[in-house]
N, C-alpha and C positions, 0 to 999 in steps of 0.2 A: 333504691327501691323503684318499683314500677311507676307509682304516682309522680315521683320526682322527675324521672325520665320523660314521662308524658307531659308534665308541666313545662319542662324545658323545650320540648318539641312544639308545644302550643305557643310559648313565649318568644321563641327565636324569630319567627316572622316579623314580630313588632320591631326588632332590631334590623333585620335584613331587608324587609319588603317595604316599610313605610315610606322611606325617601324615594325609591324608584316609583312607587305607586303615585306619589304626589306629582312627580315630574310627568308621568304619563297622563295623569288627570288634567294637567294644564294643556295637553296637546289634543286630546280626543274628546268625544262626546261623553260627558261624565255619567249621564243616565245609562248609556249603553255599557259603560265600563262596570257600573254597579250591577247591572243585570248579568253581565258575563261572569263576574266573580261570584255572584250569588248562585248561578248555575253550577259553577265549579265547586263551590262549597257543598251544594246539594249532592253533587256526584261523589265527593269524598265521603260524605255522611252515608249515602246509599251504599257505597262500596264497603264501608265499615260494617253496615248492617248485614250485607251479603256474606262477608267473611265470618261474622259471628254466627249466622245461621248455618254456614257450612263447617263450622268448628275449625276454621283455618287461621283465626286471628292469633297473633303472638305479639310480643313486645316490639320487634322491629317494624312489623306492618302497622301496628297501632301507632307507633311514633310517626311513621310516614303519613298516615291518615290525619293524625293530629296536626302535623306540619301543614298539610294541605288546607285543612279547615282554618287554621290560624292565619295562613297566607291570605285566604279569602277575606277574613275579617279585617286584617291589617291593611288590605287594599281598599276595602269598602269604607272604613271609618273616616279617613281624611277626605275621601271623595265626597261622601255624604255631607260632611261638615262644610266643604267648599261650595256645595250647592245652595246652602241656605241663603247667602246674600243675593243669589240670582232669583230667589222665589219671593222675597219680601222687600218692601221699600226700606230705605235706610232708617227711618224713624221707628220701624217695627223690628229692627234686627235683634235688639236685646230680648224682646218677647219671644221671637222665634228660637234664639239660642237657648233661652231658659226652658222652653218647651222641649227642645231636643235633648238637653241635658237631663230634664226630668224623665223623658222617655227612656234614655239610656240607663239611668239609675234604676228606674222601675223595671226595665227589662232584665237587668242583672239580678234584682231582688226576686222577681217572679220566676226567672229562669232557673235559679237554684232550687226553688220549691217544686216547680214543674218537672225539672230534670230528675231530682231525687224521687219525687212521687211516681213518675212514669216508670222509672227503673224498678221501684218497689212493686208496682202493680203489674207491669207487663214484661219486665226483663230487659236485657241490653239490646237484643236484636230489634224487637218492635219499637223500642225507644229511639234508636238511631234512625229507624224508618220514619218515625213521626217527625224527628228533627229535620230529616231530609225533605219531607213534604212541606214543613214550615219554611224552609229555605227556598223551595220552589215557589211558594206563595209570595214570599218577599220579592223574588225576581219578577213575578207577574205584576205585582202592585207597582214596582218601580217602572216597569215597562209602560204602564198607564199614565205615569207622571208626565206632564207637559213642562219642559224646561225652556225658558226664554233664551234667545241667543245671547252669547257672551263672548268677550274677547279671549282668544286663545293665544298661547305662547307661539312665537314664530318658529317654524321648523329650521333647524340648522344643518349644515353639511356634515357628512360622516355617517358611519353605520349607526344602527339603533343604540348599541351599547355606548358608543362614544357620545352620542347626542344626549342620552339620558344622564350620563355622568356629568356632562357639561351643564345640563339643566339643574342637576342636584347642587353642583358647586355654585351656580348662580342663585339658587334659592337660599342656600345657607348664607352667602354673601349679602343678599338682599335683606334677610331677616336680622342680621347683626350689623348692618352698615350704619344705622343711625337710630336715634330715639324717635318715637316711643317703642318701636318694635324690638330694638336691642334690649331695653330694660325689661320688657314683658317676657321675652324669651329667656333672659338670664334668670329672672325670678321663677319661670316655669321649670328651668333645669334644677334649681334648688328644691322646688316642690316635688318634681318627678323623682328625684333621688330619695326624698323622704317617703313618698308613697310606695316606691318599690321596696324600701326597707321595711316599712310597716306591713305590706302585703306578705312578705316572707316571714317576718318575725311574729306576727299577731297570733297565729295558731299555736306557736311555741309558748308565747306569753300566756295565752288562755289556759293551756294544759299545765305548764310547769310553774308558772308564777301565781296564777289566780286559782289553780286547781279546778278548772272547768272541764266539762265534757264537750263533745262536739256540738251539741245543740246550743248550749249557752254561749259558746265561742261564736257560733254562726249568728246568734242573736245580736252580738255586738256589731257585726257587719251590717245586720238588718237595721239597727238603730242609726248607724252612720248613713245608710241609704235613705231612711225616712227623713232625716235632717236635710240631706241634700235635695230630696224631692220637694220638701216643704219650701225651702228658701228659693229654689229654682222656680217653683210655681208662683211664689209671691212676686219675684222680679218679672216673670212673664205676664203677670196681670197689670203691671204698672205701665201707664202711658209714657212716662218720662222718668228717667233716673239721672239726676245731675251728678257731676263730679265722679264719673265712673272710674277714672284712674285712681283717685284718692280712695274710693271704696274698695277697689281691687287691692291696693297696697295695705289698707287696714286689715282686711280679711286674710291676706297673705301672712301678715305678722302674727296671726293666731297660730299658724302652723307649727313653728318651732316650739313654743311653749306647750302646745298640745302633744307633740312628740315626747317632750320631757315628762309631762304628767302621766301619759299612758305608759311610758316605759318604767316609771318609778312606782306607780300605783300597785298596791297589793289588795285593793278593795274592788270588788266587782261593781259596786254602785258608783264609786268615783270614776272608774274606767268608763262605765256606761254613760254617765253624765257628760264626761269629756267627749265621748264619741258623738253624742247628740250635738254638743256645741260645735265640735269639729265639722259635723255634717252640715249644720246650718251655715257656718262660715264658709265651708267648702263649696256649697251650692252657689253662694254669692261670688266667691273667688273664681270658680270655673266659668260662670256665666259672664262676668265682667271681663275676664281674661280673653275669652273667645270673641266677645263683642268688640273689644279694643283691637285685637289682632285683625279681625275682618274689616273693621272700619278703616284701618290704616294700611290695608293691603290692596294693591292693584288687582283687578280681576284676573289678569293673565298669570299672576303669581300665586293665586289663592290656594291651588292644590299643593304647591311646594311648601308654602308657609304652614298650612294645616297639617301636612305630613310631618314637618319638623316638630310641631306642637304635639302630634300623636306620638312621635318618637320619645319626647321628653317624659311622657307619662306611661307609655306602654313598652317601648323598646329598651328602656333602661333596666328592665327586670333581670335579664340574664347577666348583665354586667354587675348589677347590684348584688346578685347572689354570691359573687366572688368575695367582695369586701365584707358583706354581711357574714358570710361563712367564716372569714378570718377573725372578725370581731367576736363572733359567737364562740370561737374556740378559746377565747380568753375571758369572756364576760358572760353573764347570764343574759337571757333574751331581752329582758326589760332594760338592763343596763346598756346593752349594745344599741338598742333603739334610742334610749335617752341621750347617749353620747352625741348623737347626730343633731339633737335639738338646738344647742347653742350655735353650732355652725350655720344651720339654716336660718336661725333668727338673725345672726350677725350679718350674713350675706344679704338677706332681704332688707334689713335695716339700712345698710349702706346704699342699696339701690333706692330705697324710699327717700333717703335724705338727699341723694344726688340727682335723681331723675326728675324730669319735668312732669312725670305722670301725676304727681300729687296735685298739680294745678289743672288737670283735665277732668 
């Protein structure tokens, strides 16, 4: 169906673009990079609006435009995350990360409502024009940001493609070379796999297992976002959070059981309650995860490490769609999700028991 193809086109850049974007972000001015990709995203949105007004839009062109917008977002996300340690002192890093996480969760929540509302009120063409204008505004605001000097990756010999590939390999090797980065990234892979499966299966669970319409299913996503915003805001308001590694591992251990409960539940209220708990723990997990990553990463490697982190949570969606589809052909949507819970819990538990993170 068209929505599936468009979803694939939007999701593929997370797999293809994230790592090169991180390598480039370590070499160039990150502020200028975000401005450039924001202008590119605005151009794709404006082009989509023009095609709609001219009644020329079709599935191939829509997929091309979706891929372009997705590429802009996949480039900007790790770059923006890499900029945070440059803008705040180390003792305020968790507050800044919490505020950024809260902003991202809030933007997703508001974006769904604004997007649906604008399409209902104005139609597709004017809505895409509005989104293009908002992307232009984002580029302007980023241009006004003053970014302090920072250490950049050294330029290496060879053409640009060879150099970027070398930098990507270096970033992956750096991220998994030693603890605590290795343990954090490994847990992030477990979590990213579960998030991808949940994202794919949750609409199916809402419709076929809980008997919900689109509104009540979307309300479950909203409850999750509210929980994440609340816990991220709480951490952002704290002057000091001790034992961040232990806190990260404890909240990560909630993820596997949450997958099992949501997968097996046939009660809307049980699912909604679990979504709230999941959101509260997820806000803590994501905030401590990013804070730990950025605390233990050299400035010249920050873009590559954050791009690998973005890949674990955004780029795995197309890959996850394959094995989720295979499981869905043999099990119901809830069972397919619940099967993954014990594996995620066991993997995270092994890391928690062996890693020195629990002492940090």
